[in-house]
C-alpha positions in Angstrom: -6.8 -5.8 20.9 -9.2 -8.7 21.3 -12.6 -8.3 22.5 -14.4 -10.8 23.9 -18.1 -10.6 23.0 -20.7 -13.0 24.0 -23.2 -14.1 21.4 -26.3 -13.9 23.7 -27.9 -14.1 27.0 -28.7 -17.7 26.4 -25.8 -19.1 24.8 -22.1 -20.7 25.9 -20.4 -18.8 22.6 -18.1 -16.3 22.7 -16.4 -13.9 19.6 -13.2 -13.1 19.9 -13.4 -9.8 18.1 -9.8 -8.8 16.5 -9.0 -12.4 15.3 -10.5 -12.5 11.8 -9.0 -15.2 10.1 -9.1 -18.1 7.4 -6.5 -20.2 8.5 -6.5 -24.2 8.5 -8.7 -25.3 11.7 -5.6 -26.9 13.5 -4.0 -23.5 12.9 -6.9 -21.6 14.5 -7.3 -23.7 17.6 -3.4 -23.7 17.9 -3.4 -20.0 18.2 -6.7 -19.6 20.4 -5.1 -22.1 22.7 -2.2 -19.8 23.4 -4.2 -16.9 24.6 -4.2 -17.0 28.4 -7.5 -18.0 29.8 -8.1 -20.2 26.4 -5.9 -23.1 26.6 -8.9 -25.6 27.0 -11.3 -23.7 24.6 -13.4 -25.3 22.1 -14.4 -23.7 18.7 -18.1 -24.1 17.5 -17.4 -22.4 14.0 -14.5 -21.6 12.6 -13.0 -18.3 11.1 -13.6 -17.9 7.2 -13.0 -15.7 4.5 -15.2 -15.0 1.5 -13.4 -14.8 -2.1 -14.8 -12.5 -4.8 -14.5 -12.6 -8.6 -12.6 -9.7 -9.7 -12.4 -8.1 -13.4 -10.3 -5.6 -14.6 -12.4 -2.3 -14.5 -10.4 -0.9 -17.3 -12.4 -3.7 -19.7 -15.4 -1.5 -19.1 -16.8 1.7 -20.6 -17.9 4.6 -18.3 -21.4 3.3 -18.8 -20.1 -0.2 -16.7 -21.0 -2.1 -19.9 -18.1 -4.5 -21.2 -16.0 -3.4 -24.2 -16.0 -6.6 -25.0 -19.5 -7.9 -24.7 -22.4 -5.5 -25.9 -25.2 -5.5 -23.0 -23.4 -6.9 -20.6 -22.7 -4.6 -17.5 -20.7 -5.3 -14.2 -21.2 -3.4 -10.6 -20.0 -3.7 -7.2 -17.1 -5.5 -5.4 -16.1 -7.3 -8.9 -15.2 -4.0 -10.5 -12.4 -3.9 -7.6 -14.1 -1.9 -5.3 -14.8 -2.2 -1.5 -17.5 -0.8 0.8 -21.4 -1.0 0.5 -21.6 2.4 -0.8 -19.7 1.9 -3.6 -20.9 -1.1 -4.5 -24.8 0.5 -4.4 -23.7 3.2 -6.6 -22.5 1.3 -9.1 -25.2 -0.8 -9.2 -27.8 2.4 -9.4 -25.7 3.7 -12.5 -25.4 0.1 -14.4 -28.8 -0.5 -13.5 -30.2 2.6 -15.3 -28.0 1.9 -18.1 -29.3 -1.6 -18.6 -32.8 0.3 -18.9 -31.6 2.8 -21.4 -30.0 -0.1 -23.3 -33.0 -2.0 -23.6 -35.2 0.9 -24.4 -32.7 1.8 -26.9 -31.7 5.2 -25.7 -28.5 6.9 -25.0 -26.7 5.7 -22.0 -26.2 7.8 -18.6 -22.5 9.3 -18.1 -21.8 10.7 -14.8 -18.9 13.4 -15.1 -16.5 14.0 -12.3 -17.9 17.2 -11.6 -21.3 15.9 -11.7 -21.3 13.4 -8.6 -18.9 11.2 -6.8 -20.3 8.4 -8.6 -18.8 9.6 -11.8 -15.4 10.1 -10.0 -15.2 6.5 -8.7 -16.2 5.2 -12.1 -13.8 7.2 -14.3 -10.8 6.5 -11.9 -12.1 2.6 -12.4 -12.3 2.5 -16.0 -9.4 4.9 -16.9 -6.7 4.0 -14.2 -8.2 0.5 -12.9 -7.2 -0.7 -9.2 -4.5 -2.9 -7.9 -6.4 -2.8 -4.4 -9.8 -2.4 -3.1 -11.0 1.0 -4.3 -12.6 3.3 -1.6 -14.4 6.5 -2.8 -12.9 9.0 -0.4 -13.5 13.0 -1.0 -9.9 13.6 -1.7 -10.2 11.9 -5.1 -12.4 14.6 -6.4 -11.1 17.4 -8.1 -14.1 19.5 -7.9 -15.4 18.3 -4.5 -16.5 22.0 -3.7 -19.4 21.1 -6.3 -20.1 18.0 -5.0 -22.2 19.1 -2.0 -25.5 17.7 -1.1 -26.9 21.3 -0.7 -26.9 21.5 -4.8 -27.6 17.9 -5.6 -30.9 19.1 -7.6 -28.5 21.5 -9.9 -26.0 18.6 -10.5 -28.6 15.5 -11.0 -32.2 16.5 -11.4 -31.7 16.9 -15.3 -30.2 13.5 -15.6 -32.9 11.7 -13.0 -35.8 13.4 -15.5 -34.1 12.2 -18.6 -33.3 8.7 -16.9 -37.2 8.2 -15.8 -35.9 8.1 -12.3 -37.5 11.8 -11.4 -41.7 12.1 -11.5 -42.6 15.1 -13.6 -43.9 17.0 -10.6 -40.9 16.0 -8.3 -38.9 17.5 -11.0 -40.8 20.6 -11.3 -40.6 21.5 -7.7 -36.8 20.9 -8.0 -36.8 23.4 -11.0 -38.6 25.9 -9.1 -36.2 25.5 -6.2 -33.1 26.1 -8.4 -34.9 29.2 -10.1 -35.4 30.8 -6.7 -31.7 30.2 -5.6 -30.4 31.7 -9.1 -32.8 34.7 -9.1 -32.4 34.9 -5.0 -35.9 35.2 -5.1 -37.2 33.6 -1.8 -39.0 34.4 1.3 -36.7 33.7 4.8 -39.4 31.0 5.6 -38.0 29.0 2.9 -34.7 28.2 5.0 -32.9 25.5 2.4 -33.0 28.2 -0.3 -31.5 30.8 2.1 -28.9 28.2 3.1 -27.9 27.2 -0.3 -27.5 30.7 -1.1 -25.1 31.4 1.9 -23.2 28.5 0.8 -22.4 30.0 -2.7 -21.7 33.4 -1.6 -19.2 31.8 1.1 -17.3 30.0 -1.8 -17.7 32.2 -4.3 -14.2 32.9 -5.1 -12.9 29.4 -5.1 -15.9 28.0 -7.0 -15.2 30.6 -9.6 -11.5 29.2 -9.5 -12.5 25.7 -9.3 -15.0 26.4 -12.3 -12.4 27.7 -14.5 -10.4 24.6 -13.9 -13.1 22.6 -14.4 -14.1 23.8 -17.9 -10.7 23.1 -19.0 -11.1 19.7 -17.9 -14.5 19.8 -20.0 -12.9 21.0 -23.2 -10.5 17.7 -23.0 -13.7 15.5 -22.5 -15.0 16.7 -25.9 -12.6 15.4 -27.9 -13.5 11.6 -28.3 -10.8 9.2 -29.2 -11.8 6.9 -32.0 -10.8 3.1 -31.6 -8.8 3.6 -34.9 -6.4 5.8 -33.0 -5.4 2.7 -31.0 -4.4 0.8 -33.9 -1.5 2.3 -35.0 1.0 4.7 -33.3 0.8 8.2 -34.2 4.3 10.2 -35.2 5.6 11.7 -32.2 4.3 9.4 -29.8 6.6 7.3 -27.8 6.2 3.3 -27.7 5.5 3.7 -24.1 2.6 6.4 -24.4 1.2 4.4 -27.5 1.2 1.1 -25.4 -0.7 3.0 -22.4 -3.2 4.1 -24.9 -3.6 0.6 -26.5 -4.0 -0.8 -23.0 -6.5 1.6 -21.4 -8.4 2.6 -24.6 -9.5 6.0 -23.1 -13.0 7.3 -24.4 -11.7 10.8 -24.7 -8.6 13.3 -24.0 -9.6 14.0 -20.4 -9.3 10.5 -19.7 -6.2 10.1 -21.5 -4.6 13.2 -19.5 -4.7 11.2 -16.0 -2.8 8.2 -17.3 0.4 8.2 -15.9 3.1 9.2 -18.5 0.7 11.0 -21.0 2.2 14.4 -21.3 1.0 17.8 -22.2 3.1 16.9 -25.7 1.5 13.7 -26.2 -2.3 15.2 -25.6 -1.7 17.7 -28.2 -0.5 14.9 -30.5 -3.6 13.2 -29.7 -5.7 16.2 -30.1 -4.3 17.3 -33.2 -5.0 13.8 -34.7 -8.6 13.9 -33.6 -9.0 17.2 -35.5 -7.2 16.5 -38.3 -8.2 13.1 -39.1 -11.5 12.0 -37.1 -12.6 15.7 -36.9 -16.1 14.2 -37.2 -15.8 12.7 -33.6 -15.5 15.9 -31.7 -18.7 17.3 -30.4 
């Protein structure tokens, strides 16, 4: 479908929506004039494309800092994403972590069960992407947790910790969450009532999801030291070792999401961490 869109009341230009192209100008003119009614068309501005530089996001830490160059952070479409929301969310986290880096403070890392930003970044830095990445709700295993009504519960502590939330605003959020937790509210407080109703409605599903989430969180506690990527562990196949060496997952949870990393391989890695690098386990 091609829609001819006049570009204004006082202009003779028409935009053929549906004919986006970056082909050479002579080819553009040829196929435009092949359209009925366009045989004598004149082009005032040729179609064009914008090329983006691209880095492999597996070269980044979950903080969006480069694994190669300390203090260098990347965010946006350069990391292989598409869309404005994806770019803005990365810019937010990268900006926070730049500030934390300059202040010599611990970085902020969002987990998959805390936010869609956490899902997006974990997918990028763990698995990489072969095509422009779009954040879809289906990508999040814990999407029942990732609701707008419980955003305070999920993110207020990190917001305050990073300095983005003023104390008074943070205290209001804490009071709200306390009211939900104790179910101490008046019916005039519709937001608290709505939040409690949602929690009650999905109670069974959320309980099941919480068990699965806790299992994943346990894997996140096993931090993988860089030394593990230097020499193949006994029992690990060459294929598994090469994938670990290539992606360098930060923890066992990230490693488990790599294709081909079986439960047996995870057990070998876990034992190696506990046996040789137990001080790395938190």
